[in-house]
C-alpha positions as CSV (number, residue, x, y, z in Angstrom):
1,M,6.1,-157.7,69.0
2,N,9.6,-158.9,68.5
3,T,12.5,-157.5,70.5
4,V,11.6,-154.3,72.4
5,K,14.4,-151.9,73.1
6,K,14.0,-149.1,75.7
7,Y,16.5,-146.3,76.2
8,W,17.1,-142.6,76.8
9,D,17.7,-140.4,73.7
10,H,20.0,-137.6,75.0
11,S,20.3,-136.0,71.6
12,T,16.9,-134.3,72.2
13,K,16.3,-131.4,74.6
14,P,14.9,-132.5,77.0
15,S,16.0,-136.1,76.8
16,T,13.3,-138.5,75.8
17,W,12.5,-142.1,76.6
18,V,12.2,-144.3,73.5
19,V,10.6,-147.7,73.0
20,K,11.4,-149.5,69.7
21,D,10.3,-152.8,68.2
22,D,13.2,-153.9,66.1
23,E,13.8,-150.7,64.1
24,K,10.3,-149.2,64.3
25,E,9.8,-146.5,67.0
26,L,6.7,-147.2,69.0
27,F,6.9,-144.5,71.6
28,R,8.9,-141.3,72.4
29,G,8.3,-139.2,75.4
30,S,8.7,-139.1,79.2
31,Y,9.8,-142.2,81.1
32,I,6.5,-142.5,83.1
33,N,4.4,-142.2,80.0
34,G,6.6,-144.9,78.4
35,V,6.0,-147.2,81.4
36,M,2.2,-146.6,81.0
37,Y,2.5,-147.3,77.2
38,L,4.3,-150.6,77.9
39,K,1.7,-151.5,80.5
40,S,-1.1,-150.9,78.0
41,L,0.6,-153.2,75.5
42,E,0.9,-156.0,78.1
43,S,-2.8,-155.7,79.0
44,D,-4.5,-155.1,75.7
45,G,-4.9,-151.4,76.3
46,M,-6.3,-151.6,79.8
47,I,-4.4,-149.9,82.7
48,S,-5.5,-150.2,86.3
49,F,-4.0,-147.2,88.2
50,K,-5.2,-148.8,91.4
51,D,-3.2,-152.0,90.8
52,N,-0.2,-150.2,89.4
53,E,0.0,-147.2,91.7
54,K,2.9,-148.4,93.8
55,E,4.9,-149.6,90.8
56,L,4.3,-146.3,89.0
57,Q,5.5,-144.4,92.1
58,V,8.6,-146.5,92.3
59,N,9.3,-145.8,88.6
60,V,8.8,-142.0,89.1
61,V,11.3,-142.0,92.0
62,R,13.7,-144.1,89.8
63,E,13.4,-141.6,87.0
64,R,14.2,-138.7,89.3
65,V,17.3,-140.4,90.6
66,E,18.6,-141.3,87.2
67,A,18.0,-137.8,85.7
């Protein structure tokens, strides 16, 4: 993967979280699913919910505050 860009696309209803590698769209959906997608890329497809539970909770709270 080269440069990964992450941003909200507010042109869709509801707004969607987008992850792009250069110009190729890799993911589009909710913020929390995007975080899980990126975690799966970092760990060759394996996600440990036990190890990431607190981090995912923090991201969910952050998503609600930013929305």
